[in-house]
N, C-alpha and C positions, 0 to 999 in steps of 0.2 A: 334588396334594400341596400342603400349606400352605407358604407362603413365609416363611422366617425366616432371619435371617443366621447363626444358630448351629446350624442343622439341616443336617448334611452330606448327608443323603439328599435334602432339598428343594433344596439348592444343586446337587447332581449332576443332579437331574431337570430343573431350570431350564436348566442348561447342555447338556442332551441327552446326558449321559454314561451314563445308565442304559439298558440294552436294554429293548425293549418286553416286557411280560408275555405269556407264551404263553397262547393262548386255550384254554379248557376245552372238552372234547368236549361236544356237545349230549346231551340225555337220550336221544334215539334212537340216537346213536352209542354211548353207554355200554351201552344195552340190547343192541345188535347185537354189541358186543364180548363181553359176558357170555354171550350165546347161543352165539357161536362157541366160546368157551372151554369152555362146558358140553358142547357137542356133541363137541369134540375129546377131552375127558376121558372121556366115555361111550364113545366109539369105541375109545379105548385100552384100556378095560376089557372091550371086547367086547359092550357093551350096545347094542342097536339104538336109534337115536334116532327121534323122531317123523317126521322127514323120511325116514329110511330105510324106515320102515314104510309111509308113504304112497307112496313111490316103488315099493316092492315090490308093493303092492296094485294100483297103476296098471299096472305091467308085467304082472301076471297078467291084468288086464282086457284089455290090448292083445293078449296072447297068446291069450286065449279068443276075443276078437272076430275075430282073424285065423284062428284054428283052425276057427271055425264056417263060414267062407266057403268 
């Protein structure tokens, strides 16, 4: 911040009276939070998500593999 004798924000920052600014989430964190929110909204409506579909097909493959032995 600029230092000026009439700027109360600059004076408070110089004296260490202002709390540090919170850090923003990174791009990857924002993407992950959006993905989680989308999946939760879809599950509430009963729509299977891509993860659910992949998990279901993997489970069918496992069951078929074990069933053939």
